FIMARTI-184903 format. One record per residue (C-alpha): x, y, z; residue in three letters; residue number from 1. Coordinates in nm, 4 decimals, decimal comma, padded with zeros to 6 digits, always signed. Layout:
REM residues N
          X          Y          Z   code   pos
          X          Y          Z    ALA   NUM
...
This chain:
REM residues 170
          X          Y          Z   code   pos
   +02,1621   +00,0064   -01,1389    MET     1
   +02,3276   -00,3386   -01,1864    SER     2
   +02,6191   -00,2311   -01,3947    ASP     3
   +02,9988   -00,3473   -01,2567    VAL     4
   +03,1785   +00,0126   -01,1752    LEU     5
   +03,5479   -00,0771   -01,0789    GLY     6
   +03,4900   -00,4307   -00,9529    GLY     7
   +03,1987   -00,3411   -00,7571    ARG     8
   +02,8200   -00,4286   -00,8265    SER     9
   +02,5436   -00,1553   -00,7836    THR    10
   +02,3020   -00,4463   -00,7557    GLN    11
   +02,0465   -00,2506   -00,5388    PRO    12
   +02,0176   -00,3815   -00,1683    VAL    13
   +01,6629   -00,4985   -00,1282    ALA    14
   +01,4662   -00,3326   +00,1626    ARG    15
   +01,1195   -00,3517   +00,3162    ALA    16
   +01,0309   -00,0070   +00,4665    ALA    17
   +00,6721   +00,1090   +00,6493    ALA    18
   +00,5954   +00,4666   +00,6233    ARG    19
   +00,3357   +00,6810   +00,7399    VAL    20
   +00,0863   +00,9844   +00,6706    LEU    21
   +00,0629   +01,1723   +00,9921    LEU    22
   -00,2105   +01,4206   +00,9837    LEU    23
   -00,3188   +01,6906   +01,2421    ASP    24
   -00,6519   +01,7898   +01,3385    GLY    25
   -00,5953   +02,0679   +01,0360    ARG    26
   -00,5355   +01,8236   +00,7829    ASP    27
   -00,1775   +01,8637   +00,7392    ARG    28
   +00,1107   +01,5921   +00,7199    VAL    29
   +00,4204   +01,5981   +00,9093    LEU    30
   +00,7186   +01,5657   +00,7067    LEU    31
   +01,0645   +01,5643   +00,7760    PHE    32
   +01,3703   +01,7217   +00,5366    ARG    33
   +01,6693   +01,5803   +00,5170    GLY    34
   +01,9387   +01,4474   +00,2183    GLY    35
   +02,1999   +01,1877   +00,1755    ASP    36
   +02,4735   +01,2521   +00,4255    PRO    37
   +02,7170   +01,0565   +00,1928    GLY    38
   +02,6853   +01,3577   -00,0740    ARG    39
   +02,7065   +01,6717   +00,1064    PRO    40
   +02,5826   +01,9774   -00,0629    GLY    41
   +02,3256   +01,7555   -00,2614    SER    42
   +01,9711   +01,8815   -00,2360    ALA    43
   +01,7533   +01,8451   +00,0448    LEU    44
   +01,4215   +01,7046   +00,0085    TYR    45
   +01,0891   +01,6426   +00,2551    TRP    46
   +00,9457   +01,2967   +00,2957    PHE    47
   +00,7000   +01,0682   +00,5718    THR    48
   +00,7622   +00,9543   +00,8646    VAL    49
   +00,8924   +00,6119   +00,8877    GLY    50
   +01,2055   +00,3891   +00,7654    GLY    51
   +01,2854   -00,0044   +00,7233    GLY    52
   +01,1796   -00,2996   +00,8762    LEU    53
   +01,3474   -00,5104   +01,1323    ASP    54
   +01,4020   -00,8554   +01,0656    PRO    55
   +01,0641   -01,0218   +01,1021    GLY    56
   +00,8841   -00,6926   +01,1690    GLU    57
   +00,5162   -00,6347   +01,0077    SER    58
   +00,5063   -00,3632   +00,8026    PRO    59
   +00,2174   -00,2077   +01,0844    ARG    60
   +00,4362   -00,2920   +01,3989    ALA    61
   +00,6820   -00,1173   +01,1987    GLY    62
   +00,5319   +00,2055   +01,1014    ALA    63
   +00,4263   +00,2138   +01,4816    VAL    64
   +00,8046   +00,1931   +01,6156    ARG    65
   +00,9278   +00,4394   +01,3341    GLU    66
   +00,6058   +00,6897   +01,4565    THR    67
   +00,8018   +00,6606   +01,8013    ARG    68
   +01,1558   +00,6544   +01,7651    GLU    69
   +01,0789   +00,9464   +01,5236    GLU    70
   +00,7839   +01,1699   +01,6523    THR    71
   +00,7926   +01,0493   +02,0136    GLY    72
   +00,4304   +00,9757   +01,9095    LEU    73
   +00,3340   +00,6411   +02,0873    ARG    74
   +00,0799   +00,4397   +01,8598    LEU    75
   -00,1219   +00,1021   +01,9134    ALA    76
   -00,1246   -00,0972   +01,5586    GLU    77
   -00,5573   -00,0424   +01,5847    ASP    78
   -00,4521   +00,3449   +01,5303    ASP    79
   -00,2990   +00,3169   +01,2146    LEU    80
   -00,5283   +00,3305   +00,8859    CYS    81
   -00,4203   +00,1150   +00,6056    GLY    82
   -00,1925   +00,0835   +00,4159    PRO    83
   -00,3362   +00,3062   +00,1746    VAL    84
   -00,0099   +00,2979   -00,0628    TRP    85
   +00,2345   +00,1042   -00,1959    HIS    86
   +00,5218   +00,1405   -00,3767    GLU    87
   +00,8686   +00,0252   -00,4854    VAL    88
   +01,1047   +00,3017   -00,5094    VAL    89
   +01,4919   +00,2870   -00,5828    GLU    90
   +01,7416   +00,5403   -00,4353    PHE    91
   +02,1072   +00,6247   -00,3646    PRO    92
   +02,2116   +00,6692   +00,0103    PHE    93
   +02,5700   +00,6803   +00,1737    GLU    94
   +02,6804   +00,5085   -00,1325    GLY    95
   +02,4209   +00,2192   -00,1594    GLN    96
   +02,1586   +00,2002   -00,4011    ASP    97
   +01,8476   +00,0399   -00,2770    TYR    98
   +01,5367   -00,1119   -00,3772    ARG    99
   +01,2771   -00,0197   -00,1378    GLN   100
   +00,9139   -00,1959   -00,1097    THR   101
   +00,6893   +00,0392   +00,1286    GLN   102
   +00,3913   +00,0139   +00,2747    ASP   103
   +00,2202   +00,3567   +00,3797    PHE   104
   -00,0515   +00,3568   +00,6679    PHE   105
   -00,1689   +00,7030   +00,7191    TYR   106
   -00,3427   +00,8022   +01,1524    ALA   107
   -00,4427   +01,1220   +01,3059    ARG   108
   -00,2285   +01,2784   +01,6131    VAL   109
   -00,5382   +01,4089   +01,7838    GLU   110
   -00,7085   +01,0109   +01,7925    GLN   111
   -00,3608   +00,8775   +01,9350    ALA   112
   -00,1482   +01,1423   +02,0911    ALA   113
   -00,1431   +01,2366   +02,4902    GLU   114
   -00,2941   +01,6280   +02,5186    PRO   115
   -00,0102   +01,8692   +02,4790    GLY   116
   +00,1822   +01,6095   +02,2337    TRP   117
   +00,4550   +01,7825   +02,0297    ALA   118
   +00,7056   +01,6036   +01,7959    VAL   119
   +01,0126   +01,4787   +01,9872    ASP   120
   +01,3252   +01,3650   +01,7724    THR   121
   +01,5241   +01,2593   +02,0443    SER   122
   +01,4662   +00,9174   +01,9383    GLY   123
   +01,6282   +00,9647   +01,6252    PHE   124
   +01,9085   +00,7312   +01,5263    GLY   125
   +02,2427   +00,7850   +01,4455    PRO   126
   +02,1167   +00,7806   +01,0248    VAL   127
   +01,8444   +01,0296   +01,1262    GLU   128
   +02,0707   +01,2440   +01,3120    GLU   129
   +02,3341   +01,2854   +01,0301    ARG   130
   +02,0137   +01,3137   +00,7781    SER   131
   +01,7429   +01,4781   +00,8982    VAL   132
   +01,7432   +01,8457   +00,9592    ASP   133
   +01,4099   +02,0238   +01,0350    ALA   134
   +01,0464   +01,8823   +01,0330    HIS   135
   +00,7253   +02,0927   +00,9496    ARG   136
   +00,3459   +02,0486   +00,9034    TRP   137
   +00,2336   +02,0535   +00,5379    TRP   138
   -00,1398   +02,1372   +00,4357    SER   139
   -00,2249   +01,9633   +00,0951    VAL   140
   -00,2735   +02,3661   -00,0493    ALA   141
   +00,1077   +02,4038   +00,0623    GLU   142
   +00,2092   +02,1060   -00,0802    LEU   143
   +00,0574   +02,1694   -00,4280    ALA   144
   +00,2397   +02,5189   -00,4557    ALA   145
   +00,5587   +02,4373   -00,2996    THR   146
   +00,8531   +02,4500   -00,5748    ARG   147
   +01,0878   +02,1979   -00,2887    GLU   148
   +01,1092   +01,8379   -00,3580    THR   149
   +00,9342   +01,5988   -00,1330    TYR   150
   +00,8751   +01,1737   -00,0994    TYR   151
   +00,6756   +01,0460   -00,2526    PRO   152
   +00,5959   +01,2531   -00,6053    PRO   153
   +00,2588   +01,1107   -00,5528    ASP   154
   +00,1652   +01,2718   -00,1673    LEU   155
   -00,0466   +01,5750   -00,3103    VAL   156
   -00,3203   +01,2866   -00,4413    PRO   157
   -00,2499   +01,0627   -00,2153    LEU   158
   -00,3374   +01,3118   +00,0711    LEU   159
   -00,6665   +01,3970   -00,0833    ARG   160
   -00,7792   +01,0586   -00,1266    ARG   161
   -00,7238   +01,0261   +00,2491    VAL   162
   -00,8873   +01,3317   +00,3670    LEU   163
   -01,1890   +01,2323   +00,1098    ALA   164
   -01,2174   +00,8793   +00,2915    GLY   165
   -01,1719   +00,7129   -00,0861    GLU   166
   -00,8832   +00,5045   +00,0949    VAL   167
   -00,9438   +00,3491   +00,4296    SER   168
   -00,6672   +00,0545   +00,4203    GLY   169
   -00,7182   -00,3077   +00,3127    PRO   170
């Protein structure tokens, strides 16, 4: 990604993010499906709740904010466990290359949600509105068996470790 094409550097933009493994009472994880609106017709993929941090925002605070914006669920920072995973990933989106450093947390919906809570995507910003077309709860078995693409690629073993209590944070 560090080549120069037509005088334009393709050096990736550094970005920090927080992601959340939002688990329900049946040990299913909430994933969104979307794609790159800058590449119409490109493959769709599933991904966790979360996104880029605001300037000066901590990963934990960003995870709480992103969860509220994307799902309507109002978590407290203490509702989050972790971080349980850290990775650096490079990807293109809307014509720009990114190098994203991200921390993953997890939270249990039944411990944090108000009775009757349901996923509410009305807090999506313009980027999510252009790129996300669905959400659903996935069991580990469903993820392990699917041919659909999801991120991170190590999501199944990560979920297995979280659900087994082997990963609880720092």
